[in-house]
C-alpha positions as CSV (number, residue, x, y, z in Angstrom):
1,X,-15.6,-16.8,-25.3
2,X,-15.8,-13.6,-27.4
3,X,-13.6,-10.5,-28.0
4,X,-15.8,-8.2,-25.1
5,X,-15.1,-10.8,-22.3
6,X,-12.7,-8.4,-20.4
7,X,-15.8,-5.6,-20.8
8,X,-18.1,-8.1,-19.8
9,X,-16.5,-8.4,-16.3
10,X,-16.1,-5.0,-15.6
11,X,-19.7,-4.2,-16.8
12,X,-21.3,-7.0,-14.8
13,X,-19.6,-5.8,-11.9
14,X,-20.6,-2.5,-12.6
15,X,-23.9,-3.2,-12.6
16,X,-24.5,-3.9,-9.1
17,X,-23.7,-0.1,-8.1
18,X,-27.0,1.9,-7.5
19,X,-27.1,5.6,-8.8
20,X,-29.5,8.1,-7.3
21,X,-32.7,6.7,-8.8
22,X,-34.6,4.0,-7.3
23,X,-34.6,0.9,-9.2
24,X,-32.2,2.4,-11.9
25,X,-28.4,2.0,-12.3
26,X,-26.2,4.8,-14.5
27,X,-22.5,5.2,-15.6
28,X,-20.9,7.7,-17.2
29,X,-19.5,7.2,-20.3
30,X,-17.1,9.8,-22.1
31,X,-16.4,9.6,-26.1
32,X,-13.5,11.3,-26.9
33,X,-13.6,14.1,-29.6
34,X,-10.9,11.8,-31.7
35,X,-13.1,9.2,-31.6
36,X,-15.9,11.4,-33.4
37,X,-13.7,12.8,-35.5
38,X,-12.9,9.0,-36.9
39,X,-16.5,8.6,-37.4
40,X,-17.0,11.9,-39.5
41,X,-14.0,11.0,-41.8
42,X,-14.9,7.6,-42.1
43,X,-18.3,8.5,-43.4
44,X,-17.9,11.6,-45.0
45,X,-14.1,12.5,-45.7
46,X,-13.4,9.4,-48.2
47,X,-11.2,11.2,-50.7
48,X,-7.7,11.6,-50.7
49,X,-6.1,13.0,-47.9
50,X,-9.4,12.9,-45.5
51,X,-10.8,15.2,-48.3
52,X,-14.6,15.4,-49.3
53,X,-16.1,16.7,-52.2
54,X,-19.9,17.3,-51.6
55,X,-20.6,18.4,-54.9
56,X,-19.8,18.9,-58.4
57,X,-21.1,20.1,-62.1
58,X,-19.6,17.1,-63.8
59,X,-18.0,19.8,-66.0
60,X,-15.2,20.7,-63.5
61,X,-16.8,24.6,-63.4
62,X,-18.1,24.3,-60.5
63,X,-17.8,22.0,-57.1
64,X,-17.7,22.5,-53.1
65,X,-15.0,20.5,-51.2
66,X,-13.8,20.4,-47.7
67,X,-11.1,19.1,-46.1
68,X,-9.3,18.5,-42.7
69,X,-11.9,18.1,-40.3
70,X,-11.2,18.9,-36.8
71,X,-13.4,18.8,-33.9
72,X,-13.4,20.2,-30.2
73,X,-16.3,21.0,-27.7
74,X,-17.5,24.6,-27.2
75,X,-20.2,26.2,-25.2
76,X,-22.1,22.7,-24.8
77,X,-21.8,22.1,-28.8
78,X,-19.4,20.5,-31.2
79,X,-17.4,22.5,-32.8
80,X,-16.5,21.6,-36.6
81,X,-13.7,23.0,-38.6
82,X,-12.9,22.3,-42.5
83,X,-10.9,23.8,-44.8
84,X,-13.0,24.9,-47.7
85,X,-12.4,25.1,-51.5
86,X,-15.2,26.5,-53.7
87,X,-15.7,27.2,-57.2
88,X,-18.9,28.4,-59.2
89,X,-18.7,28.4,-62.8
90,X,-20.6,28.6,-66.4
91,X,-19.9,26.9,-69.2
92,X,-19.3,28.9,-72.2
93,X,-18.4,28.2,-75.5
94,X,-16.6,24.8,-74.6
95,X,-14.7,26.7,-71.6
96,X,-15.3,27.4,-67.8
97,X,-16.1,30.7,-67.1
98,X,-15.4,31.1,-63.3
99,X,-18.0,33.3,-61.4
100,X,-17.0,32.5,-57.6
101,X,-13.6,30.9,-56.2
102,X,-12.7,30.9,-52.7
103,X,-10.4,29.1,-50.2
104,X,-10.8,29.5,-46.9
105,X,-12.6,27.9,-43.2
106,X,-16.4,26.4,-43.1
107,X,-17.1,26.6,-38.9
108,X,-20.2,24.9,-38.1
109,X,-21.7,24.1,-34.3
110,X,-23.6,21.1,-33.9
111,X,-25.6,19.8,-31.2
112,X,-25.5,16.0,-30.1
113,X,-28.6,14.3,-29.9
114,X,-30.1,10.8,-29.5
115,X,-32.6,9.5,-31.6
116,X,-36.0,8.0,-30.2
117,X,-34.4,4.7,-29.4
118,X,-31.8,6.0,-27.6
119,X,-29.2,4.5,-29.6
120,X,-28.4,6.6,-32.3
121,X,-26.2,9.9,-32.0
122,X,-26.8,11.8,-34.6
123,X,-25.2,16.1,-35.0
124,X,-27.9,18.5,-36.4
125,X,-26.0,21.8,-37.3
126,X,-27.4,25.1,-34.9
127,X,-24.9,27.4,-36.9
128,X,-22.9,27.8,-40.2
129,X,-20.2,30.2,-41.0
130,X,-17.7,30.8,-43.5
131,X,-14.4,32.5,-43.0
132,X,-11.4,33.6,-45.1
133,X,-7.8,32.7,-43.6
134,X,-7.6,35.6,-41.8
135,X,-10.4,34.8,-39.8
136,X,-12.9,37.6,-41.3
137,X,-16.2,36.3,-41.6
138,X,-17.5,36.0,-45.3
139,X,-21.3,36.5,-46.6
140,X,-21.2,35.8,-50.0
141,X,-24.4,35.2,-51.4
142,X,-23.6,32.3,-53.5
143,X,-21.3,30.9,-51.5
144,X,-23.8,30.5,-48.2
145,X,-26.5,29.3,-51.0
146,X,-23.8,26.5,-51.5
147,X,-23.0,25.6,-47.9
148,X,-26.5,25.5,-46.8
149,X,-27.6,23.2,-50.1
150,X,-24.5,20.9,-49.8
151,X,-22.4,21.1,-46.7
152,X,-24.9,21.6,-43.9
153,X,-26.8,18.1,-44.9
154,X,-24.1,15.9,-45.3
155,X,-22.4,17.2,-42.1
156,X,-25.3,17.0,-40.0
157,X,-25.7,13.0,-42.0
158,X,-23.0,11.5,-39.5
159,X,-24.3,9.3,-36.8
160,X,-22.5,7.1,-34.4
161,X,-24.5,4.0,-34.1
162,X,-24.2,3.0,-30.1
163,X,-26.3,-0.4,-30.6
164,X,-23.1,-2.7,-31.2
165,X,-21.4,-1.9,-27.9
166,X,-25.0,-2.8,-25.8
167,X,-26.1,-5.6,-28.0
168,X,-22.3,-7.5,-27.6
169,X,-22.0,-6.5,-23.5
170,X,-26.1,-8.2,-23.2
171,X,-24.5,-11.0,-25.3
172,X,-21.8,-12.3,-23.9
173,X,-23.3,-11.5,-20.1
174,X,-25.9,-14.1,-21.0
175,X,-23.3,-16.7,-21.3
176,X,-22.2,-16.6,-17.7
177,X,-25.7,-16.9,-16.2
178,X,-27.1,-20.3,-14.9
179,X,-30.6,-21.1,-16.2
180,X,-31.8,-19.9,-12.7
181,X,-30.6,-16.2,-13.1
182,X,-31.6,-16.0,-17.1
183,X,-34.6,-14.2,-16.9
184,X,-33.9,-12.1,-14.0
185,X,-30.8,-10.7,-16.1
186,X,-32.2,-10.5,-19.7
187,X,-34.9,-8.1,-18.0
188,X,-32.0,-6.1,-16.7
189,X,-30.1,-5.9,-19.8
190,X,-33.2,-5.5,-22.2
191,X,-33.6,-2.4,-20.2
192,X,-29.8,-1.2,-21.2
193,X,-29.9,2.7,-22.8
194,X,-28.0,5.8,-23.2
195,X,-29.5,8.9,-22.6
196,X,-28.3,12.8,-21.4
197,X,-25.6,13.7,-24.1
198,X,-24.0,16.5,-24.1
199,X,-20.6,18.4,-25.2
200,X,-17.9,18.8,-22.7
201,X,-14.5,19.9,-23.0
202,X,-12.8,16.9,-24.0
203,X,-15.7,14.5,-25.4
204,X,-19.2,14.1,-25.4
205,X,-20.5,12.7,-22.1
206,X,-23.1,10.3,-21.9
207,X,-25.2,8.3,-19.2
208,X,-25.3,4.8,-20.1
209,X,-28.8,3.7,-17.9
210,X,-30.5,0.6,-17.1
211,X,-33.1,-0.9,-15.1
212,X,-32.3,-2.7,-11.9
213,X,-34.6,-6.0,-10.7
214,X,-37.6,-4.9,-8.7
215,X,-36.1,-6.3,-5.5
216,X,-32.3,-6.0,-4.6
217,X,-31.0,-7.7,-1.6
218,X,-28.7,-4.9,-0.2
219,X,-28.2,-6.7,3.4
220,X,-24.2,-7.8,3.2
221,X,-24.4,-11.3,2.5
222,X,-22.5,-13.9,4.1
223,X,-18.7,-14.8,3.5
224,X,-18.1,-17.0,0.8
225,X,-16.1,-19.9,1.9
226,X,-12.8,-20.4,0.5
227,X,-12.6,-23.0,-2.6
228,X,-12.6,-26.6,-1.9
229,X,-9.7,-28.5,-3.8
230,X,-12.5,-30.0,-6.3
231,X,-13.5,-26.7,-6.8
232,X,-9.8,-25.2,-7.5
233,X,-9.3,-28.2,-10.3
234,X,-13.1,-26.9,-11.9
235,X,-11.8,-23.0,-11.9
236,X,-8.4,-23.8,-13.0
237,X,-9.9,-25.9,-16.1
238,X,-12.1,-22.5,-17.0
239,X,-9.7,-20.4,-16.1
240,X,-7.4,-22.3,-19.0
241,X,-10.0,-21.3,-21.3
242,X,-10.2,-17.8,-20.3
243,X,-6.5,-17.4,-20.3
244,X,-6.1,-18.7,-23.9
245,X,-8.9,-16.1,-24.9
246,X,-7.5,-13.1,-22.8
247,X,-4.1,-13.5,-24.2
248,X,-5.5,-13.5,-28.0
249,X,-7.7,-10.8,-26.9
250,X,-4.4,-8.7,-25.5
251,X,-2.5,-9.2,-28.7
252,X,-5.9,-8.0,-30.8
253,X,-5.7,-4.9,-28.4
254,X,-1.8,-4.0,-29.2
255,X,-2.3,-5.0,-32.8
256,X,-5.6,-2.5,-32.5
257,X,-4.1,0.7,-31.3
258,X,-0.7,-0.1,-33.3
259,X,0.9,0.0,-30.3
260,X,2.8,-3.4,-30.0
261,X,4.8,-2.0,-26.8
262,X,1.2,-2.3,-25.1
263,X,1.2,-6.1,-25.4
264,X,4.1,-6.5,-22.6
265,X,1.9,-4.1,-19.9
266,X,-1.2,-5.9,-20.4
267,X,0.0,-9.6,-20.2
268,X,1.9,-8.5,-17.0
269,X,-1.6,-7.3,-15.7
270,X,-3.1,-11.0,-17.2
271,X,-0.1,-12.7,-15.1
272,X,-1.2,-10.9,-11.9
273,X,-4.6,-11.5,-12.1
274,X,-3.7,-15.4,-12.0
275,X,-2.1,-15.4,-8.7
276,X,-4.4,-12.1,-6.9
277,X,-7.6,-14.3,-7.9
278,X,-5.9,-17.8,-6.9
279,X,-5.0,-16.2,-3.5
280,X,-8.8,-14.6,-3.2
281,X,-10.4,-18.0,-3.4
282,X,-8.5,-19.8,-0.8
283,X,-8.2,-19.1,2.2
284,X,-6.4,-15.8,3.7
285,X,-6.0,-13.5,6.6
286,X,-9.3,-11.5,6.7
287,X,-7.7,-8.8,8.7
288,X,-5.1,-8.2,5.9
289,X,-6.0,-6.3,2.5
290,X,-8.3,-8.1,0.3
291,X,-6.0,-9.7,-2.4
292,X,-8.6,-9.0,-5.2
293,X,-9.9,-5.5,-4.6
294,X,-6.2,-4.7,-3.9
295,X,-5.7,-6.0,-7.3
296,X,-8.4,-4.3,-9.4
297,X,-7.6,-0.9,-7.5
298,X,-3.6,-1.4,-8.5
299,X,-4.4,-2.6,-11.7
300,X,-6.9,0.2,-13.1
301,X,-4.5,2.8,-12.0
302,X,-2.0,0.7,-14.7
303,X,-4.4,-0.1,-17.3
304,X,-6.6,3.4,-17.4
305,X,-4.3,5.3,-19.3
306,X,-3.1,2.3,-21.2
307,X,-6.7,2.1,-22.2
308,X,-7.2,5.7,-23.2
309,X,-4.0,5.5,-25.4
310,X,-6.0,2.4,-27.4
311,X,-8.9,4.1,-27.5
312,X,-7.2,7.3,-29.6
313,X,-5.3,4.9,-31.7
314,X,-7.7,1.9,-32.3
315,X,-9.3,2.2,-36.3
316,X,-12.9,3.4,-36.5
317,X,-15.0,3.2,-33.7
318,X,-13.2,-0.1,-32.1
319,X,-12.1,2.5,-29.5
320,X,-15.5,3.0,-28.3
321,X,-15.7,-0.1,-26.3
322,X,-12.4,1.0,-24.0
323,X,-13.7,4.3,-24.1
324,X,-16.9,2.9,-22.3
325,X,-15.0,0.6,-20.2
326,X,-12.9,3.3,-18.9
327,X,-15.4,5.6,-17.8
328,X,-17.6,2.4,-16.4
329,X,-14.9,1.4,-14.1
330,X,-14.0,4.7,-12.8
331,X,-17.2,5.2,-11.4
332,X,-17.2,1.5,-10.3
333,X,-14.5,2.8,-7.7
334,X,-16.3,5.7,-6.5
335,X,-19.2,3.9,-5.1
336,X,-19.0,2.8,-1.8
337,X,-22.3,0.8,-1.5
338,X,-22.2,-2.2,-3.8
339,X,-25.1,-4.7,-3.6
340,X,-26.6,-7.1,-6.4
341,X,-29.6,-9.6,-6.9
342,X,-26.7,-11.5,-8.2
343,X,-24.8,-11.4,-4.8
344,X,-21.1,-10.4,-6.7
345,X,-18.8,-7.8,-5.6
346,X,-15.3,-6.7,-5.7
347,X,-13.7,-8.9,-3.2
348,X,-12.7,-12.0,-2.3
349,X,-16.4,-13.1,-1.7
350,X,-17.3,-11.4,-4.6
351,X,-14.9,-13.7,-7.0
352,X,-16.1,-16.8,-5.2
353,X,-19.4,-16.2,-5.6
354,X,-18.9,-15.2,-9.5
355,X,-16.5,-18.1,-10.0
356,X,-19.1,-20.5,-8.4
357,X,-22.3,-19.2,-10.7
358,X,-19.6,-19.4,-14.0
359,X,-18.5,-23.1,-13.2
360,X,-22.1,-24.0,-12.6
361,X,-23.2,-22.5,-15.9
362,X,-20.3,-24.5,-17.6
363,X,-21.6,-28.0,-16.0
364,X,-25.2,-27.0,-16.8
365,X,-24.2,-26.4,-20.3
366,X,-22.2,-29.5,-20.6
367,X,-24.8,-31.6,-19.1
368,X,-27.6,-31.1,-21.8
369,X,-27.6,-33.3,-24.5
370,X,-26.9,-32.0,-27.9
371,X,-29.5,-30.4,-29.9
372,X,-31.2,-31.9,-33.4
373,X,-29.8,-29.9,-36.1
374,X,-31.9,-30.8,-39.6
């Protein structure tokens, strides 16, 4: 078990939805600009009160400083606005002769882009301009030179690494597949990549894309039988481990966001999941609402705003995993045809199939002889 279990379950269920492209699945992901701002501050604005001294002459006569960055989207690009302090001078007889001293605003427009491996976000600058406090554009040659030489390269050097998110989902998913599904699942996970990034009004819009297995059985599978008494006991044993893990993860989520009041909401959702999953594993009236699908639908209405708050408040880049989960799960509920090579779906039948796969995987692991470690 690890801290990415929640994302794993939703991502696994999401992976069963087919996009418009044959044998390819895609999930829309929106990265809020607050997260981009955190990345910029963490990598560049490491001085007091979110400031960045980009250049100085070591004598105090000349420097270029940025502070208080603000990020938004405009016309398909990121618009980054900074407060700027610039001074340029020369030493003379032990004193500093100031040639230029200025304070105002630096505005840059930056086009989000993915590297050739489709896993690193960068923000090359397409346009930069300096303005005074009244918003008048300035064309001071020396100031433009300082901005061109020292500000633009540093601002364009900021990167957002998406590798960890992709790798963590894959590593966690691999734990839950029985041996006869590992190769099939690994081929799919190895193809996981990000694509088509663009700057929207509220955040960066990215596609999370991966290849479906060559053959997918889209026919409706036979209903899964309710759990027997023996299977119920096996499930309870497995669920106790997950229950402990999820309780710990909930504490971490609320601590990450520094919003302890979220813990009560998340713990209530966990409590509801226990009863909903238990009802889904047992036999129930086929003409009544499916308890598992009803749980996911109702829970997402409560959980989505909670995760949005967590994503914005979580320190550093930790909010990325919550943003990915929000976008992925929203997409899931817009899709009507759900099918998968692993026979999973968000329903009581799907839960029974998933639970049997997980129990079988645990039993296989427990039955393996211990490996010798020199």
